[in-house]
C-alpha positions in Angstrom: 47.6 72.6 32.4 45.7 69.6 31.4 43.6 71.1 29.4 46.1 72.7 27.3 47.9 69.6 26.8 45.1 67.7 25.6 44.7 71.1 23.0 48.4 70.0 21.8 47.5 66.3 21.7 44.6 67.1 19.4 46.5 69.7 17.1 49.6 66.9 17.2 47.2 64.6 15.7 45.8 66.5 13.1 49.0 67.1 11.8 51.9 64.5 10.7 54.5 67.0 9.9 54.0 68.2 13.9 54.1 64.9 14.7 57.5 63.9 13.0 58.8 67.1 14.7 57.4 66.6 18.3 58.9 62.9 17.6 62.0 64.3 16.8 62.7 67.4 19.1 59.4 68.3 20.9 61.0 71.3 23.0 61.2 73.6 19.6 57.9 71.9 18.4 56.0 72.3 21.3 57.6 76.5 21.4 55.8 76.8 17.8 52.6 75.1 18.8 52.7 77.7 22.0 53.5 80.8 20.2 55.4 81.8 23.2 58.7 81.3 25.0 58.2 79.3 28.3 61.2 78.6 30.4 62.8 74.8 29.2 61.6 73.1 32.7 57.9 74.1 31.6 58.4 73.5 28.1 60.1 69.8 29.8 57.0 69.0 31.8 54.5 69.9 29.0 56.1 67.9 26.6 55.9 64.8 29.0 52.4 65.6 29.9 51.6 65.4 26.0 53.6 62.1 25.6 51.8 60.6 28.5 48.2 61.6 27.0 49.6 60.4 23.1 50.6 57.1 25.0 47.4 57.0 27.1 45.3 57.6 23.9 46.9 55.0 21.6 46.4 52.3 24.5 42.7 53.2 24.7 42.3 52.9 21.0 44.0 49.4 21.4 41.9 48.2 24.1 39.2 49.4 22.3 40.2 47.7 19.3 40.0 44.5 21.1 36.8 44.8 23.2 35.0 45.7 19.9 36.3 42.4 18.4 34.6 40.1 20.9 
């Protein structure tokens, strides 16, 4: 599932419209990206994983920026 989450994050990063859709209503956006109908509980878990990965990436970018400015 980790690899799938990373793939979804990359798709979201590359498409501003998908990002906005994910922020507004993550479950339908994930269904659209995945192209399969999964139980809502699984979609919620994937959505949380995607959100966590995005937040980690943002934190890494921020820290990298701080370290690069030394």
